[in-house]
C-alpha positions in Angstrom: 4.1 109.0 -112.2 1.9 108.2 -115.2 3.6 107.1 -118.4 6.9 108.7 -117.3 7.7 105.6 -115.3 7.6 103.5 -118.5 9.7 105.9 -120.7 13.2 104.8 -119.4 12.4 101.3 -120.4 12.1 102.2 -124.1 14.2 105.4 -124.4 17.4 103.3 -125.0 16.0 102.9 -128.6 17.0 106.6 -129.1 20.7 105.5 -128.8 20.6 102.9 -131.6 21.6 105.4 -134.4 24.5 106.8 -132.5 25.8 103.3 -131.7 26.5 102.7 -135.3 27.5 106.2 -136.5 29.8 107.1 -133.5 32.0 104.1 -134.1 32.3 105.1 -137.8 32.5 108.9 -137.6 34.0 109.8 -134.2 37.5 109.3 -132.8 37.5 105.9 -131.0 38.2 107.6 -127.6 35.4 110.0 -128.0 33.0 107.3 -129.2 33.9 105.0 -126.3 33.3 107.7 -123.7 30.0 108.8 -125.3 28.6 105.4 -125.8 29.6 104.1 -122.3 28.2 107.1 -120.4 25.0 106.9 -122.5 24.6 103.2 -121.9 25.4 103.5 -118.1 22.8 106.3 -117.6 20.1 104.6 -119.6 20.7 101.2 -118.0 20.6 102.7 -114.5 17.4 104.7 -115.2 15.6 101.7 -116.6 16.6 99.6 -113.6 15.3 102.4 -111.2 12.0 102.4 -112.9 11.7 98.6 -112.8 12.4 98.8 -109.1 9.6 101.4 -108.7 7.2 99.3 -110.6 8.2 96.2 -108.6 7.3 98.0 -105.4 3.8 98.7 -106.6 3.5 95.1 -108.0 4.8 93.5 -104.8 2.4 95.6 -102.6 -0.5 93.9 -104.5 0.6 90.4 -103.6 -1.1 88.7 -100.7 1.1 88.2 -97.7 3.7 90.7 -98.7 5.7 92.4 -95.9 5.1 95.9 -97.2 2.7 98.3 -95.4 -1.0 97.8 -96.2 -1.4 101.4 -97.3 1.0 100.7 -100.2 -1.7 98.7 -102.0 -4.3 101.4 -101.8 -6.1 102.7 -104.9 -4.2 106.0 -104.6 -0.9 104.2 -105.0 -2.0 102.0 -107.8 -3.4 105.0 -109.7 0.1 106.4 -109.9 1.2 103.6 -112.2 -0.5 103.0 -115.6 -1.8 99.5 -116.0 -0.6 98.8 -112.5 -1.7 95.2 -112.3 0.2 94.2 -115.5 3.2 96.5 -115.3 3.6 96.1 -111.5 3.6 92.4 -111.5 5.6 92.0 -114.7 8.3 94.1 -113.2 9.0 91.6 -110.4 10.4 88.8 -112.6 12.0 91.4 -114.9 13.9 93.0 -112.1 14.9 89.6 -110.7 16.2 88.7 -114.2 18.3 92.0 -114.3 19.8 91.4 -110.9 20.5 87.8 -111.7 22.1 88.6 -115.1 24.3 91.4 -113.6 25.3 89.1 -110.8 26.3 86.3 -113.2 28.3 88.8 -115.3 30.2 90.1 -112.3 30.9 86.6 -111.1 32.2 85.5 -114.5 34.3 88.6 -114.8 35.8 87.8 -111.3 36.3 84.2 -112.2 38.1 85.0 -115.5 40.4 87.5 -113.7 41.2 84.9 -111.0 41.9 82.2 -113.6 44.2 84.5 -115.5 46.1 85.5 -112.3 46.5 81.9 -111.3 48.1 81.1 -114.7 50.8 83.7 -113.9 51.6 82.2 -110.5 55.3 81.8 -110.1 56.3 84.2 -112.8 58.3 87.3 -112.1 56.2 90.4 -111.3 56.9 92.3 -114.5 54.8 94.4 -116.9 55.0 91.6 -119.5 54.2 87.9 -118.8 55.2 85.4 -121.4 53.6 82.1 -121.0 55.1 78.9 -122.6 52.0 78.0 -124.5 51.8 77.0 -128.2 48.3 78.5 -128.4 48.5 82.0 -129.9 46.9 84.7 -127.7 47.6 88.0 -126.0 45.5 90.1 -123.6 45.7 92.8 -121.0 45.3 91.8 -117.4 44.6 94.9 -115.2 45.7 95.1 -111.6 43.2 94.6 -108.8 42.4 97.6 -106.6 44.5 96.4 -103.8 47.5 96.0 -106.0 47.2 99.3 -107.8 49.1 101.3 -105.2 52.0 98.9 -105.2 52.1 98.8 -109.0 52.2 102.6 -109.3 54.8 102.8 -106.5 57.0 100.5 -108.5 56.4 102.3 -111.7 55.0 99.3 -113.4 51.8 100.7 -114.9 48.3 99.5 -114.3 48.6 95.8 -115.0 50.3 93.2 -117.1 50.5 92.2 -120.7 50.1 88.5 -121.0 51.2 86.9 -124.3 52.0 83.3 -125.3 55.1 82.1 -127.0 52.9 80.7 -129.7 51.8 84.3 -130.5 55.3 85.9 -130.3 57.0 83.3 -132.4 54.7 84.0 -135.3 55.1 87.8 -135.3 58.0 90.0 -136.6 59.8 92.4 -134.3 57.7 95.4 -135.5 54.5 93.4 -135.1 55.5 92.5 -131.6 56.0 96.1 -130.8 52.6 96.9 -132.1 51.1 94.1 -130.0 52.7 95.3 -126.8 51.7 98.9 -127.5 48.1 97.9 -128.1 47.8 95.9 -124.9 49.5 98.7 -122.8 47.0 101.1 -124.3 44.2 98.9 -122.9 45.8 99.0 -119.5 46.6 102.7 -119.5 43.0 103.7 -120.4 41.4 101.1 -118.2 39.3 99.7 -121.1 38.1 96.8 -119.0 36.0 99.3 -117.0 34.2 100.6 -120.1 33.6 97.0 -121.3 32.2 96.0 -117.9 29.9 99.0 -117.7 28.3 98.5 -121.1 27.9 94.8 -120.4 26.1 95.6 -117.2 23.9 98.1 -119.0 23.0 95.6 -121.6 22.0 93.1 -118.9 19.9 95.8 -117.3 18.1 96.6 -120.6 18.4 94.4 -123.8 17.8 97.5 -125.9 21.3 98.6 -125.0 23.0 95.6 -126.6 24.0 97.6 -129.8 25.9 100.0 -127.5 27.7 97.1 -125.9 28.7 95.8 -129.3 29.9 99.2 -130.5 32.0 99.8 -127.4 33.6 96.4 -127.8 34.8 97.7 -131.2 35.7 101.2 -130.2 38.0 100.2 -127.3 40.0 98.0 -129.8 40.1 100.9 -132.3 41.2 103.2 -129.5 44.1 100.9 -128.6 44.9 100.5 -132.3 45.3 104.2 -132.7 47.5 104.4 -129.6 49.7 101.6 -130.8 50.0 103.3 -134.2 51.2 106.4 -132.5 53.9 104.5 -130.5 55.0 102.4 -133.5 54.7 105.3 -135.9 53.4 103.1 -138.6 49.7 102.5 -139.1 50.5 99.7 -141.7 52.6 97.8 -139.2 49.8 97.8 -136.6 47.3 96.8 -139.3 49.5 94.0 -140.5 50.0 92.8 -136.9 46.3 92.7 -136.2 45.6 90.8 -139.4 48.3 88.3 -138.8 47.3 87.8 -135.1 43.7 87.2 -136.2 44.8 84.7 -138.9 47.1 82.9 -136.5 44.4 82.6 -133.8 41.8 81.4 -136.4 44.2 78.8 -137.9 44.6 76.9 -134.6 41.7 74.6 -133.7 39.9 75.8 -130.5 41.7 79.1 -130.5 40.1 82.4 -131.6 39.1 85.8 -130.6 38.1 85.9 -126.9 39.1 82.3 -126.3 41.4 81.4 -123.4 42.0 82.9 -120.0 41.5 86.4 -121.4 38.0 85.7 -122.7 36.4 88.6 -120.7 39.4 90.9 -121.1 40.6 93.1 -123.9 42.6 91.1 -126.5 44.8 91.9 -129.4 42.8 90.3 -132.2 39.4 90.6 -130.6 36.7 91.6 -130.0 35.5 93.7 -132.9 35.5 93.0 -136.7 39.2 92.6 -137.6 38.7 93.6 -141.2 37.1 96.9 -140.2 40.0 97.7 -137.8 42.6 96.9 -140.5 40.8 99.0 -143.0 40.6 102.0 -140.6 44.3 101.8 -140.0 45.0 101.9 -143.7 43.3 105.4 -143.8 44.6 108.6 -142.2 44.3 108.9 -138.4 40.9 110.3 -137.2 40.8 113.8 -135.7 41.0 113.5 -132.0 39.1 116.6 -130.9 36.5 116.9 -133.7 32.9 117.1 -132.6 30.2 116.5 -135.2 28.0 119.4 -136.5 24.3 119.2 -135.7 23.6 119.3 -139.4 25.3 115.9 -140.0 23.9 112.4 -139.6 26.2 111.6 -136.7 25.4 115.0 -135.1 21.7 114.4 -135.2 22.3 110.9 -133.7 24.4 112.2 -130.9 21.9 114.9 -129.9 19.0 112.4 -130.2 20.8 110.0 -127.8 21.6 112.9 -125.5 18.0 114.0 -125.5 16.8 110.4 -124.8 19.3 110.1 -122.0 18.3 113.4 -120.4 14.6 112.5 -120.7 15.2 109.1 -119.2 17.1 110.6 -116.2 14.4 113.2 -115.6 11.6 110.6 -116.0 13.2 108.2 -113.5 13.9 111.0 -111.0 10.4 112.4 -111.3 8.9 108.9 -110.9 11.1 108.1 -107.9 10.1 111.4 -106.1 6.4 111.0 -107.0 6.2 107.4 -105.7 8.1 108.4 -102.6 5.6 111.1 -101.8 2.6 108.9 -102.7 3.9 106.1 -100.5 4.6 108.5 -97.7 1.1 109.8 -97.8 -0.3 106.3 -97.9 1.7 105.0 -94.9 -0.1 105.4 -91.6 1.9 107.2 -88.9 
């Protein structure tokens, strides 16, 4: 395997430039897909290589249940700095598994808590909660409910909003709010967010991509809402007012409440940047950057890093499999 087994652990650094430039120069939908796929592949590759290193490190521990041949010199020579890298990979992989597990549990717990808060309300696409705290978020349907929802023509989830939020918005701003949250549901933005969060748990170098996607999914929903309302200024005004309302109430703010792990109207993402983007012309939906621009270079650098990471992890996995097979007595 050589040094190739270590490359996927550091190649996420090649995606840092595109994390910043894509959210500024590309259409939010394009940027979201690009960053999410990049983060998912890089996170998976680094996890695979950690697992390969852990196998070599575990084989060196006394009393391990692995075949004795897996600790032979031929196997250890396949990994550079096998004693350090192999044994360091054990707690690193355990930390990755633990972090991803906690994230999935938190995501499940937030969804369950949000669903319980709607118990007893009519099964409609919009749920209005009698709560003075101002908030709004999109609650997607679970897999088992998706077929029933589609069959009833009710979309892919519910928009949850408090009376405290609705009472402070004008009619046009309320239209923008509902269009924004329905865009989250239609495009399944919670899946993008979950994928990049898992990737960032798998490799801390991917955290800039997680932050960027948290912003681009909100911008994507902003643009969809602007198309429905047909007024970019109305959507910008609604976002700014919702952020001010949430910030003016003690204990209430972006991401606070039952929708903390779900896409929300005033968060996540820097609200001033979202408002400023809506005060400019709409971005071109199908434009792809030229290679001779900064964002083009960043995109192709990230693509090259992702491809090298995938090839390196695949090569390492096949090589270690063949080495272990040769070292295992029949």
